[in-house]
C-alpha atoms as a printed R data frame, in Angstrom:
   type eleno elety resid chain resno       x      y       z
1  ATOM     1    CA   UNK     A     1   0.028  0.039  -0.037
2  ATOM     2    CA   UNK     A     2   2.727  2.541   0.919
3  ATOM     3    CA   UNK     A     3   4.478  1.741  -2.486
4  ATOM     4    CA   UNK     A     4   1.231  2.511  -4.299
5  ATOM     5    CA   UNK     A     5   0.946  5.862  -2.509
6  ATOM     6    CA   UNK     A     6   4.523  6.686  -3.332
7  ATOM     7    CA   UNK     A     7   4.092  5.842  -6.982
8  ATOM     8    CA   UNK     A     8   0.932  7.861  -7.173
9  ATOM     9    CA   UNK     A     9   2.507 10.847  -5.482
10 ATOM    10    CA   UNK     A    10   5.569 10.813  -7.879
11 ATOM    11    CA   UNK     A    11   3.149 10.331 -10.861
12 ATOM    12    CA   UNK     A    12   1.185 13.530  -9.590
13 ATOM    13    CA   UNK     A    13   4.603 15.553  -9.232
14 ATOM    14    CA   UNK     A    14   5.872 14.492 -12.570
15 ATOM    15    CA   UNK     A    15   2.614 15.502 -14.274
16 ATOM    16    CA   UNK     A    16   2.395 18.872 -12.416
17 ATOM    17    CA   UNK     A    17   5.985 19.675 -13.216
18 ATOM    18    CA   UNK     A    18   5.587 18.733 -17.037
19 ATOM    19    CA   UNK     A    19   2.556 21.014 -17.148
20 ATOM    20    CA   UNK     A    20   4.304 23.860 -15.375
21 ATOM    21    CA   UNK     A    21   7.474 23.715 -17.426
22 ATOM    22    CA   UNK     A    22   5.748 22.999 -20.696
23 ATOM    23    CA   UNK     A    23   6.104 26.006 -23.023
24 ATOM    24    CA   UNK     A    24   3.358 28.055 -24.009
25 ATOM    25    CA   UNK     A    25   2.003 27.607 -27.402
26 ATOM    26    CA   UNK     A    26  -0.266 30.196 -29.275
27 ATOM    27    CA   UNK     A    27  -2.598 29.858 -32.369
28 ATOM    28    CA   UNK     A    28  -4.016 32.844 -34.433
29 ATOM    29    CA   UNK     A    29  -7.452 33.651 -35.057
30 ATOM    30    CA   UNK     A    30  -8.111 36.440 -37.802
31 ATOM    31    CA   UNK     A    31 -11.516 38.132 -38.188
32 ATOM    32    CA   UNK     A    32 -11.357 40.088 -41.684
33 ATOM    33    CA   UNK     A    33 -14.530 41.932 -40.650
34 ATOM    34    CA   UNK     A    34 -14.512 43.167 -36.960
35 ATOM    35    CA   UNK     A    35 -18.119 43.467 -36.752
36 ATOM    36    CA   UNK     A    36 -18.869 39.896 -37.869
37 ATOM    37    CA   UNK     A    37 -16.659 37.588 -35.564
38 ATOM    38    CA   UNK     A    38 -18.398 34.479 -36.959
39 ATOM    39    CA   UNK     A    39 -16.143 34.586 -39.997
40 ATOM    40    CA   UNK     A    40 -12.576 33.761 -39.074
41 ATOM    41    CA   UNK     A    41  -9.372 32.296 -40.422
42 ATOM    42    CA   UNK     A    42  -7.259 30.145 -37.976
43 ATOM    43    CA   UNK     A    43  -3.663 29.969 -38.417
44 ATOM    44    CA   UNK     A    44  -2.451 26.534 -39.837
45 ATOM    45    CA   UNK     A    45   0.573 26.522 -37.442
46 ATOM    46    CA   UNK     A    46   1.274 27.177 -33.949
47 ATOM    47    CA   UNK     A    47   3.429 29.931 -32.541
48 ATOM    48    CA   UNK     A    48   6.033 29.705 -29.830
49 ATOM    49    CA   UNK     A    49   5.469 33.358 -28.701
50 ATOM    50    CA   UNK     A    50   2.710 36.053 -28.607
51 ATOM    51    CA   UNK     A    51   4.717 38.382 -30.727
52 ATOM    52    CA   UNK     A    52   4.976 35.690 -33.520
53 ATOM    53    CA   UNK     A    53   1.283 35.131 -33.539
54 ATOM    54    CA   UNK     A    54   0.828 39.077 -33.853
55 ATOM    55    CA   UNK     A    55   3.215 39.038 -36.769
56 ATOM    56    CA   UNK     A    56   0.930 36.383 -38.497
57 ATOM    57    CA   UNK     A    57  -2.348 38.609 -37.654
58 ATOM    58    CA   UNK     A    58  -0.569 41.659 -39.410
59 ATOM    59    CA   UNK     A    59   0.357 39.517 -42.261
60 ATOM    60    CA   UNK     A    60  -3.235 38.219 -42.593
61 ATOM    61    CA   UNK     A    61  -4.356 41.816 -42.474
62 ATOM    62    CA   UNK     A    62  -2.110 42.581 -45.561
63 ATOM    63    CA   UNK     A    63  -3.463 39.471 -47.262
64 ATOM    64    CA   UNK     A    64  -7.069 40.222 -46.710
65 ATOM    65    CA   UNK     A    65  -6.565 44.014 -47.153
66 ATOM    66    CA   UNK     A    66  -9.283 44.512 -49.741
67 ATOM    67    CA   UNK     A    67 -11.794 42.570 -47.626
68 ATOM    68    CA   UNK     A    68 -10.676 44.390 -44.423
69 ATOM    69    CA   UNK     A    69 -10.954 47.969 -46.065
70 ATOM    70    CA   UNK     A    70 -14.479 47.199 -47.388
71 ATOM    71    CA   UNK     A    71 -15.634 47.006 -43.818
72 ATOM    72    CA   UNK     A    72 -16.320 50.068 -41.613
73 ATOM    73    CA   UNK     A    73 -14.807 48.573 -38.388
74 ATOM    74    CA   UNK     A    74 -11.791 46.944 -39.928
75 ATOM    75    CA   UNK     A    75 -10.317 43.681 -38.777
76 ATOM    76    CA   UNK     A    76  -9.689 41.954 -35.485
77 ATOM    77    CA   UNK     A    77  -7.621 39.171 -34.278
78 ATOM    78    CA   UNK     A    78  -6.940 36.969 -31.218
79 ATOM    79    CA   UNK     A    79  -3.921 34.760 -30.183
80 ATOM    80    CA   UNK     A    80  -5.137 31.734 -28.124
81 ATOM    81    CA   UNK     A    81  -2.702 30.442 -25.527
82 ATOM    82    CA   UNK     A    82  -2.505 26.680 -25.160
83 ATOM    83    CA   UNK     A    83  -5.854 25.978 -26.987
84 ATOM    84    CA   UNK     A    84  -7.372 22.522 -27.345
85 ATOM    85    CA   UNK     A    85  -8.129 22.234 -31.051
86 ATOM    86    CA   UNK     A    86  -9.168 18.737 -30.850
87 ATOM    87    CA   UNK     A    87 -12.715 19.295 -30.103
88 ATOM    88    CA   UNK     A    88 -13.557 21.635 -33.070
89 ATOM    89    CA   UNK     A    89 -14.983 25.217 -32.795
90 ATOM    90    CA   UNK     A    90 -15.365 26.807 -30.349
91 ATOM    91    CA   UNK     A    91 -11.878 26.048 -29.236
92 ATOM    92    CA   UNK     A    92 -11.052 26.191 -25.626
93 ATOM    93    CA   UNK     A    93  -7.796 28.172 -24.825
94 ATOM    94    CA   UNK     A    94  -6.251 29.130 -21.427
95 ATOM    95    CA   UNK     A    95  -6.719 32.676 -22.442
96 ATOM    96    CA   UNK     A    96  -7.071 34.878 -25.670
97 ATOM    97    CA   UNK     A    97  -4.752 37.882 -26.022
98 ATOM    98    CA   UNK     A    98  -4.221 40.576 -28.701
């Protein structure tokens, strides 16, 4: 019994350490029309930093410039931190940032 408890405790510590030390991963969400957030483009790749995700959003704004300029409110974007993309939309992220 004592060995089982030790194994469980060690497992929990290893899992917690991995979760704590695991680097954050960001995914980008670009909205060409800021007043219609149901239409979005999700980045095909993930990013190691928030700034890389922001650069992707700026690149998307240039790619969609005609569509962006045709809307009064411009564009919007979000960078989701550590998102679970496996379940489909809506994605669940630890937090979303701009």
